[in-house]
Residue frames relative to the residue before (quaternion, step in Angstrom):
aa qw qx qy qz dx dy dz
X 1.0000 0.0000 0.0000 0.0000 0.00 0.00 0.00
X 0.6521 0.5135 -0.3135 0.4612 3.57 0.94 -0.89
X 0.6383 0.5279 -0.3201 0.4597 3.58 1.05 -0.80
X 0.6323 0.5316 -0.3256 0.4600 3.58 1.03 -0.81
X 0.6468 0.5141 -0.3168 0.4658 3.57 0.93 -0.88
X 0.6473 0.5231 -0.3144 0.4567 3.59 1.00 -0.84
X 0.6551 0.5073 -0.3102 0.4661 3.58 0.98 -0.85
X 0.6543 0.5076 -0.3128 0.4651 3.57 0.93 -0.90
X 0.6396 0.5247 -0.3184 0.4629 3.58 0.97 -0.85
X 0.6702 0.4915 -0.2964 0.4706 3.58 0.95 -0.88
X 0.6307 0.5306 -0.3331 0.4580 3.59 1.02 -0.77
X 0.6300 0.5256 -0.3332 0.4645 3.58 1.00 -0.78
X 0.6881 0.4807 -0.2876 0.4613 3.57 0.88 -0.93
X 0.6761 0.4954 -0.2895 0.4622 3.59 1.09 -0.70
X 0.6206 0.5883 -0.3339 0.3966 3.59 1.21 -0.34
X 0.3804 -0.6946 0.4978 0.3537 3.60 1.31 -0.15
X 0.0528 -0.8937 0.4425 0.0517 3.58 0.83 1.04
X 0.6873 0.4966 -0.3235 0.4200 3.61 0.84 -0.83
X 0.6550 0.4670 -0.3302 0.4937 3.64 0.87 -0.73
X 0.6379 0.5367 -0.3334 0.4403 3.60 0.98 -0.82
X 0.6838 0.4718 -0.2863 0.4773 3.58 0.92 -0.90
X 0.6312 0.5314 -0.3428 0.4490 3.60 1.04 -0.69
X 0.6535 0.4968 -0.3127 0.4779 3.59 0.92 -0.89
X 0.6455 0.5144 -0.3182 0.4663 3.58 0.99 -0.81
X 0.6359 0.5233 -0.3246 0.4653 3.59 1.02 -0.77
X 0.6226 0.5310 -0.3333 0.4683 3.58 1.03 -0.78
X 0.6729 0.4920 -0.2949 0.4670 3.59 0.90 -0.94
X 0.6428 0.5154 -0.3218 0.4665 3.57 1.00 -0.80
X 0.6420 0.5189 -0.3200 0.4650 3.58 1.00 -0.80
X 0.6364 0.5219 -0.3173 0.4711 3.55 1.01 -0.81
X 0.6739 0.5030 -0.2949 0.4538 3.55 0.90 -0.97
X 0.6505 0.5088 -0.3159 0.4671 3.59 1.00 -0.82
X 0.6845 0.4891 -0.2856 0.4590 3.58 0.94 -0.89
X 0.6530 0.5293 -0.3145 0.4410 3.58 1.14 -0.59
X 0.5196 -0.6533 0.4108 0.3667 3.58 1.23 -0.30
X 0.2635 0.7760 -0.5281 0.2228 3.57 1.17 0.49
X 0.5265 -0.6069 0.4890 0.3396 3.57 -1.18 0.59
X 0.6915 -0.4586 0.3394 0.4431 3.56 -1.28 0.22
X 0.6602 0.5025 -0.3043 0.4681 3.56 0.97 -0.87
X 0.6539 0.5125 -0.3085 0.4633 3.56 1.00 -0.83
X 0.6203 0.5456 -0.3323 0.4551 3.55 1.06 -0.76
X 0.6630 0.5074 -0.3011 0.4608 3.57 0.96 -0.90
X 0.6976 0.4715 -0.2941 0.4522 3.60 0.84 -0.92
X 0.6186 0.5249 -0.3512 0.4673 3.62 1.02 -0.69
X 0.6619 0.5082 -0.3041 0.4595 3.57 0.87 -0.96
X 0.6898 0.4815 -0.2826 0.4609 3.58 0.85 -0.96
X 0.6488 0.5247 -0.3208 0.4481 3.60 0.98 -0.83
X 0.6843 0.4735 -0.2891 0.4732 3.57 0.88 -0.92
X 0.6399 0.5184 -0.3334 0.4588 3.60 0.95 -0.79
X 0.6479 0.5094 -0.3213 0.4664 3.59 0.93 -0.85
X 0.6521 0.5157 -0.3139 0.4585 3.56 0.96 -0.84
X 0.6674 0.5017 -0.2983 0.4625 3.56 0.97 -0.85
X 0.6034 0.5364 -0.3569 0.4698 3.59 1.09 -0.62
X 0.6522 0.5116 -0.3207 0.4583 3.59 0.94 -0.85
X 0.6564 0.5112 -0.3082 0.4613 3.59 0.99 -0.83
X 0.6780 0.4997 -0.2944 0.4516 3.58 0.89 -0.92
X 0.6798 0.4812 -0.2939 0.4690 3.57 0.90 -0.89
X 0.6330 0.5194 -0.3384 0.4637 3.59 0.99 -0.76
X 0.6175 0.5559 -0.3412 0.4396 3.58 1.01 -0.80
X 0.7145 0.4392 -0.2671 0.4746 3.58 0.81 -0.96
X 0.6067 0.5490 -0.3533 0.4535 3.59 1.11 -0.60
X 0.6926 0.4717 -0.2752 0.4712 3.58 0.85 -0.97
X 0.7435 0.4259 -0.2133 0.4693 3.58 1.00 -0.86
X 0.3618 0.7839 -0.4671 0.1907 3.61 1.23 -0.09
X 0.6899 0.4702 -0.2921 0.4665 3.60 0.81 -0.94
X 0.6529 0.5097 -0.3083 0.4678 3.58 0.99 -0.84
X 0.6541 0.5085 -0.3109 0.4659 3.59 0.97 -0.85
X 0.6397 0.5254 -0.3274 0.4555 3.59 1.03 -0.76
X 0.6577 0.5226 -0.3112 0.4444 3.59 0.99 -0.83
X 0.7331 0.3974 -0.2270 0.5032 3.58 1.09 -0.71
X 0.4964 -0.7155 0.3938 0.2943 3.59 1.28 0.23
X 0.3097 0.7584 -0.5190 0.2442 3.59 1.02 0.73
X 0.2385 -0.8382 0.4803 0.0993 3.55 -0.02 1.36
X 0.6505 0.5378 -0.3229 0.4281 3.61 1.17 -0.37
X 0.5943 0.5617 -0.3580 0.4507 3.57 1.27 0.21
X 0.3384 -0.8017 0.4519 0.1962 3.63 -0.17 1.24
X 0.6412 0.5043 -0.3467 0.4630 3.62 1.04 -0.60
X 0.6660 0.5152 -0.3012 0.4475 3.57 0.93 -0.90
X 0.7153 0.4452 -0.2560 0.4740 3.59 1.02 -0.75
X 0.5243 -0.6474 0.4059 0.3759 3.59 1.25 -0.21
X 0.4193 0.7102 -0.4643 0.3228 3.55 1.28 0.12
X 0.7484 0.1927 -0.1181 0.6236 3.55 1.24 -0.60
X 0.4035 -0.6954 0.5305 0.2688 3.58 -0.97 0.79
X 0.5916 -0.5767 0.4267 0.3680 3.57 -1.16 0.58
X 0.6211 0.5518 -0.3470 0.4351 3.56 1.04 -0.74
X 0.6386 0.5290 -0.3258 0.4542 3.59 0.95 -0.86
X 0.6869 0.4748 -0.2860 0.4701 3.57 0.90 -0.92
X 0.6252 0.5332 -0.3443 0.4542 3.60 1.01 -0.74
X 0.6321 0.5089 -0.3289 0.4830 3.59 0.99 -0.80
X 0.6372 0.5304 -0.3246 0.4552 3.58 0.99 -0.82
X 0.6309 0.5342 -0.3274 0.4575 3.59 0.97 -0.85
X 0.7011 0.4780 -0.2746 0.4523 3.58 0.80 -1.02
X 0.6636 0.4982 -0.3091 0.4646 3.58 0.91 -0.89
X 0.6720 0.4967 -0.2994 0.4604 3.58 0.90 -0.91
X 0.6429 0.5246 -0.3240 0.4543 3.59 1.00 -0.80
X 0.6636 0.4907 -0.3006 0.4780 3.58 0.94 -0.88
X 0.6395 0.5219 -0.3216 0.4639 3.58 1.02 -0.79
X 0.6268 0.5423 -0.3378 0.4460 3.59 1.01 -0.78
X 0.6638 0.4861 -0.3026 0.4812 3.57 0.97 -0.83
X 0.6716 0.5081 -0.3014 0.4471 3.59 0.85 -0.97
X 0.6995 0.4655 -0.2681 0.4713 3.58 0.96 -0.86
X 0.6056 0.5440 -0.3523 0.4617 3.59 1.26 -0.28
X 0.5634 0.6592 -0.3720 0.3312 3.59 1.10 -0.67
X 0.6154 0.5386 -0.3807 0.4316 3.68 0.95 -0.58
X 0.6317 0.5222 -0.3306 0.4678 3.60 1.23 -0.35
X 0.6165 -0.5491 0.3422 0.4487 3.57 1.30 -0.10
X 0.6507 -0.5468 0.3685 0.3765 3.55 -1.24 0.49
X 0.6523 0.5055 -0.3541 0.4400 3.68 0.80 -0.80
X 0.6675 0.4915 -0.3058 0.4684 3.59 0.91 -0.88
X 0.6352 0.5333 -0.3261 0.4537 3.59 1.01 -0.79
X 0.6430 0.5163 -0.3183 0.4677 3.58 0.97 -0.86
X 0.6490 0.5140 -0.3169 0.4628 3.59 0.96 -0.86
X 0.6626 0.4937 -0.3163 0.4661 3.60 0.91 -0.86
X 0.6434 0.5224 -0.3235 0.4565 3.58 1.01 -0.78
X 0.6295 0.5148 -0.3284 0.4804 3.61 1.03 -0.76
X 0.6444 0.5203 -0.3187 0.4610 3.58 0.97 -0.86
X 0.6762 0.4779 -0.2940 0.4773 3.58 0.93 -0.87
X 0.6070 0.5511 -0.3554 0.4489 3.60 1.04 -0.71
X 0.6261 0.5234 -0.3320 0.4731 3.58 1.06 -0.73
X 0.6693 0.4962 -0.2992 0.4652 3.59 0.95 -0.88
X 0.6480 0.5009 -0.3173 0.4781 3.59 1.00 -0.79
X 0.6203 0.5432 -0.3415 0.4511 3.60 1.03 -0.77
X 0.5991 0.5511 -0.3520 0.4621 3.56 1.08 -0.72
X 0.6743 0.4988 -0.2923 0.4594 3.57 0.84 -0.98
X 0.7353 0.4676 -0.2307 0.4330 3.56 0.95 -0.92
X 0.8295 -0.2385 0.1032 0.4943 3.61 1.16 0.17
X 0.5667 0.6149 -0.4034 0.3714 3.60 1.07 -0.53
X 0.5965 0.5967 -0.3664 0.3921 3.59 1.10 -0.63
X 0.6736 0.4849 -0.2960 0.4729 3.60 1.19 -0.37
X 0.6482 0.5070 -0.3096 0.4762 3.59 1.28 0.18
X 0.6668 -0.4918 0.3795 0.4117 3.55 -1.33 0.13
X 0.6542 0.5117 -0.2971 0.4711 3.59 1.30 -0.29
X 0.2987 0.8206 -0.4597 0.1619 3.58 1.28 0.20
X 0.6533 0.5282 -0.3270 0.4329 3.61 1.08 -0.56
X 0.5409 0.6701 -0.3924 0.3232 3.60 1.16 -0.55
X 0.6534 0.5042 -0.3493 0.4436 3.68 0.80 -0.79
X 0.6300 0.5257 -0.3365 0.4621 3.59 1.05 -0.70
X 0.6492 0.5122 -0.3151 0.4658 3.57 0.95 -0.87
X 0.6697 0.5009 -0.2963 0.4613 3.58 0.95 -0.91
X 0.6858 0.4922 -0.3064 0.4399 3.58 0.77 -1.01
X 0.7329 0.4270 -0.2572 0.4630 3.57 0.67 -1.07
X 0.6309 0.5392 -0.3396 0.4426 3.58 1.03 -0.67
X 0.7031 0.4572 -0.2627 0.4770 3.57 1.10 -0.71
X 0.4830 0.6929 -0.4328 0.3150 3.60 1.20 -0.33
X 0.7038 0.4237 -0.2962 0.4873 3.68 0.77 -0.83
X 0.5831 0.5624 -0.3746 0.4510 3.60 1.17 -0.52
X 0.6257 0.5357 -0.3207 0.4676 3.57 1.00 -0.86
X 0.6827 0.5025 -0.2910 0.4437 3.57 0.89 -0.95
X 0.7466 0.4206 -0.2500 0.4507 3.61 0.71 -1.00
X 0.5973 0.5697 -0.3765 0.4206 3.62 1.07 -0.54
X 0.6415 0.5323 -0.3238 0.4475 3.58 1.20 -0.39
X 0.5455 0.6068 -0.3975 0.4198 3.58 1.29 -0.03
X 0.6558 -0.4928 0.3715 0.4348 3.62 -1.17 0.34
X 0.7928 0.2541 -0.2156 0.5103 3.55 -0.84 1.01
X 0.2956 -0.8051 0.4668 0.2158 3.60 1.33 -0.09
X 0.1105 0.8256 -0.5458 0.0904 3.63 0.70 1.03
X 0.4102 -0.6750 0.5512 0.2686 3.54 -1.26 0.46
X 0.5022 -0.6435 0.4730 0.3317 3.61 -1.08 0.61
X 0.6079 -0.5441 0.4084 0.4093 3.62 -1.18 0.31
X 0.6325 -0.5684 0.3725 0.3716 3.57 -1.15 0.67
X 0.6410 0.5446 -0.3458 0.4159 3.60 0.93 -0.82
X 0.6419 0.5215 -0.3284 0.4563 3.58 1.09 -0.67
X 0.6309 0.5222 -0.3246 0.4732 3.58 1.01 -0.81
X 0.6695 0.4947 -0.2973 0.4676 3.58 0.94 -0.90
X 0.6345 0.5274 -0.3305 0.4584 3.60 1.00 -0.79
X 0.6679 0.4961 -0.3018 0.4656 3.57 0.92 -0.89
X 0.6518 0.5096 -0.3151 0.4649 3.59 0.97 -0.84
X 0.6506 0.5157 -0.3176 0.4582 3.59 0.96 -0.85
X 0.6446 0.5217 -0.3167 0.4605 3.57 0.99 -0.83
X 0.6522 0.5166 -0.3069 0.4622 3.57 1.00 -0.81
X 0.6506 0.5099 -0.3147 0.4665 3.58 0.97 -0.84
X 0.6255 0.5314 -0.3346 0.4631 3.58 1.02 -0.80
X 0.6439 0.5278 -0.3207 0.4516 3.57 0.95 -0.87
X 0.6158 0.5570 -0.3458 0.4370 3.59 1.03 -0.75
X 0.6834 0.5002 -0.2960 0.4418 3.57 0.82 -0.99
X 0.7349 0.4209 -0.2614 0.4631 3.59 0.77 -0.94
X 0.6004 0.5681 -0.3653 0.4283 3.59 1.12 -0.55
X 0.6911 0.4825 -0.2694 0.4659 3.56 1.06 -0.77
X 0.5364 0.6982 -0.3877 0.2729 3.58 1.05 -0.75
X 0.7052 0.4642 -0.3140 0.4343 3.67 0.73 -0.89
X 0.7471 0.4016 -0.2080 0.4871 3.60 1.18 -0.51
X 0.2731 0.8065 -0.4966 0.1686 3.61 1.22 0.26
X 0.7058 0.4705 -0.2813 0.4487 3.59 0.76 -0.99
X 0.6562 0.5025 -0.3142 0.4670 3.59 0.93 -0.88
X 0.6500 0.5192 -0.3200 0.4534 3.58 0.96 -0.85
X 0.6639 0.5066 -0.3087 0.4553 3.57 0.88 -0.92
X 0.6418 0.5413 -0.3198 0.4391 3.58 1.05 -0.77
X 0.7484 0.3535 -0.2034 0.5230 3.58 1.17 -0.53
X 0.6655 -0.5768 0.2860 0.3776 3.58 1.19 0.50
X 0.5064 0.6277 -0.4415 0.3933 3.61 1.22 0.26
X 0.0699 0.8006 -0.5889 0.0856 3.58 -0.66 1.13
X 0.0164 0.8050 -0.5890 0.0699 3.54 0.29 1.29
X 0.7561 -0.3785 0.2642 0.4639 3.56 -1.29 -0.06
X 0.6476 0.5093 -0.3500 0.4459 3.67 0.87 -0.76
X 0.6394 0.5253 -0.3308 0.4536 3.59 1.02 -0.75
X 0.6636 0.5026 -0.2965 0.4680 3.57 1.07 -0.74
X 0.6797 0.4666 -0.2890 0.4865 3.58 1.12 -0.64
X 0.3935 -0.7191 0.4795 0.3132 3.56 1.15 -0.61
X 0.7308 -0.4575 0.2920 0.4140 3.55 -1.30 0.25
X 0.6907 0.4815 -0.2921 0.4536 3.58 0.81 -0.97
X 0.6752 0.4965 -0.2939 0.4596 3.57 0.90 -0.91
X 0.6668 0.5020 -0.3011 0.4611 3.57 1.01 -0.79
X 0.6032 0.5378 -0.3513 0.4728 3.58 1.07 -0.70
X 0.6772 0.4934 -0.2928 0.4606 3.57 0.88 -0.95
X 0.6528 0.5168 -0.3164 0.4546 3.59 0.93 -0.88
X 0.6586 0.5134 -0.3096 0.4548 3.58 0.92 -0.90
X 0.6604 0.5160 -0.3093 0.4493 3.57 0.91 -0.91
X 0.6779 0.4914 -0.2924 0.4621 3.58 0.88 -0.93
X 0.6809 0.5081 -0.2956 0.4368 3.58 0.93 -0.88
X 0.6909 0.4686 -0.3014 0.4607 3.59 0.85 -0.90
X 0.6521 0.4913 -0.3237 0.4781 3.58 1.05 -0.63
X 0.5986 0.5422 -0.3562 0.4699 3.58 1.12 -0.61
X 0.6320 0.5289 -0.3278 0.4620 3.57 1.01 -0.80
X 0.6683 0.4953 -0.3025 0.4653 3.57 0.90 -0.92
X 0.6499 0.5190 -0.3178 0.4552 3.59 0.97 -0.85
X 0.6424 0.5194 -0.3241 0.4611 3.59 0.98 -0.80
X 0.6729 0.4970 -0.2975 0.4601 3.59 0.97 -0.84
X 0.6907 0.4648 -0.2777 0.4793 3.58 1.08 -0.69
X 0.8001 0.3296 -0.1411 0.4809 3.56 0.85 -1.02
X 0.5784 0.6482 -0.3598 0.3403 3.59 1.21 -0.41
X 0.6532 0.5312 -0.3480 0.4123 3.65 0.85 -0.82
X 0.5512 -0.6109 0.4450 0.3534 3.58 -1.08 0.65
X 0.7209 0.4353 -0.3173 0.4361 3.55 -1.11 0.69
X 0.5548 -0.6390 0.3853 0.3681 3.57 1.27 0.00
X 0.6895 -0.4965 0.3449 0.3989 3.52 -1.34 0.23
X 0.4020 -0.6943 0.5451 0.2433 3.56 -1.10 0.76
X 0.6744 -0.4727 0.3651 0.4340 3.56 -1.28 0.17
X 0.6274 0.5298 -0.3302 0.4654 3.56 1.03 -0.80
X 0.6644 0.5202 -0.2984 0.4461 3.55 0.95 -0.90
X 0.6513 0.5256 -0.3141 0.4483 3.57 1.02 -0.79
X 0.6495 0.4587 -0.3101 0.5211 3.57 1.23 -0.42
X 0.6688 0.5412 -0.3002 0.4119 3.57 0.93 -0.94
X 0.6589 0.5444 -0.3323 0.3989 3.60 0.88 -0.86
X 0.7034 0.4168 -0.3017 0.4904 3.66 0.74 -0.83
X 0.5868 0.5597 -0.3735 0.4505 3.59 1.13 -0.56
X 0.6409 0.5222 -0.3142 0.4667 3.57 0.99 -0.86
X 0.6268 0.5386 -0.3321 0.4546 3.57 1.00 -0.82
X 0.6775 0.4952 -0.2931 0.4582 3.58 0.89 -0.93
X 0.6528 0.5186 -0.3159 0.4529 3.59 0.95 -0.89
X 0.6750 0.4884 -0.2963 0.4670 3.57 0.88 -0.94
X 0.6427 0.5251 -0.3315 0.4488 3.58 0.92 -0.85
X 0.6712 0.4893 -0.2965 0.4713 3.58 0.91 -0.92
X 0.6642 0.5175 -0.3007 0.4479 3.57 0.97 -0.86
X 0.6730 0.4972 -0.3024 0.4565 3.56 0.95 -0.82
X 0.6379 0.5136 -0.3289 0.4703 3.59 1.04 -0.73
X 0.7016 0.4510 -0.2681 0.4823 3.58 0.83 -0.99
X 0.6614 0.5502 -0.3017 0.4109 3.58 1.08 -0.72
X 0.5105 0.6493 -0.4253 0.3700 3.60 1.23 -0.01
X 0.5247 0.6216 -0.4234 0.3988 3.59 1.20 -0.25
X 0.5609 -0.6214 0.4187 0.3521 3.64 -0.90 0.83
X 0.8398 0.1806 -0.1584 0.4868 3.56 -0.91 0.99
X 0.4904 0.6785 -0.4318 0.3358 3.60 1.24 -0.05
X 0.2155 -0.7591 0.6005 0.1295 3.57 -1.13 0.73
X 0.3015 0.7849 -0.4942 0.2206 3.58 1.23 0.40
X 0.6297 0.5359 -0.3374 0.4501 3.58 0.99 -0.79
X 0.6416 0.5139 -0.3176 0.4726 3.57 1.00 -0.86
X 0.6619 0.5112 -0.3091 0.4527 3.57 0.92 -0.89
X 0.6366 0.5298 -0.3399 0.4456 3.59 1.01 -0.72
X 0.6395 0.5080 -0.3271 0.4754 3.59 1.05 -0.72
X 0.6336 0.5167 -0.3334 0.4694 3.59 0.99 -0.77
X 0.6507 0.5143 -0.3182 0.4592 3.59 1.00 -0.79
X 0.6490 0.4895 -0.3164 0.4889 3.58 0.99 -0.78
X 0.5993 0.5502 -0.3617 0.4552 3.59 1.09 -0.65
X 0.6551 0.4943 -0.3133 0.4779 3.58 0.99 -0.76
X 0.5987 0.5308 -0.3580 0.4813 3.59 1.10 -0.62
X 0.6451 0.5199 -0.3176 0.4612 3.56 1.01 -0.80
X 0.6080 0.5282 -0.3474 0.4804 3.58 1.10 -0.69
X 0.6398 0.5197 -0.3212 0.4663 3.59 1.00 -0.81
X 0.6179 0.5329 -0.3445 0.4643 3.59 1.06 -0.71
X 0.6470 0.5155 -0.3139 0.4659 3.56 0.97 -0.85
X 0.6897 0.4874 -0.2809 0.4559 3.55 0.90 -0.96
X 0.6384 0.5474 -0.3365 0.4237 3.60 1.17 -0.47
X 0.7320 -0.4676 0.2347 0.4364 3.56 1.23 0.12
X 0.3238 0.7344 -0.5300 0.2737 3.59 1.14 0.47
X 0.4008 -0.7372 0.4845 0.2474 3.63 -0.69 1.02
X 0.2540 -0.7945 0.5367 0.1271 3.59 -0.82 0.98
X 0.7436 0.3390 -0.2174 0.5337 3.58 1.23 0.00
């Protein structure tokens, strides 16, 4: 029993839990704002969470040797706390569950979710080491609202401003997520777009992208900005500014945390009544 608890704990840590839960929260907020039924809300949340588990586990599985070389003690696969076989089984089971849980939303929505996950898996499998590393993030996050709305009666598409906002938010997350590991990545041959821009350029790109996402969510819906939006936008600016300043310290993940916090503010904007169709 104690061994089982240890394995489960290690699997949770290897799944990149905070990003996974944040993405799931975004999808849940979208589904709630779209008017999904209670059952639809549950299946969307479960499908996205399963997909995120598969992405996180695949990332740690592929990076295990690189993480071991750079001495990253918080990586259970790299340290041998989890076997590669266990994590591979987890990836496959989670991926199949993500597809199965998407099917209640309909075939078009399932295909879109599968394309989004394929982009995320491609990132794990090598795209992250290229100048195109931001593209999988743009594709995955941009397709997230499409997945949600296609599951509604009539399979409507979301407005363009919402797709662009989601894609911008995803790209921002990519830049800040990589920042704390720039030196370790470069030492092991990983040269994604953030590595090519450097720390200063990546900080600037992340700040501009996350604020663009917030502006689109506040100003994009017809009828003008709501009172909530007029408060949320300057709040997002302050949070990002503080996060970027504090995040300049070596190894700091404050910038990443600030983007996650703004993402949650964006979920709150959606839940407050932003129209998704």
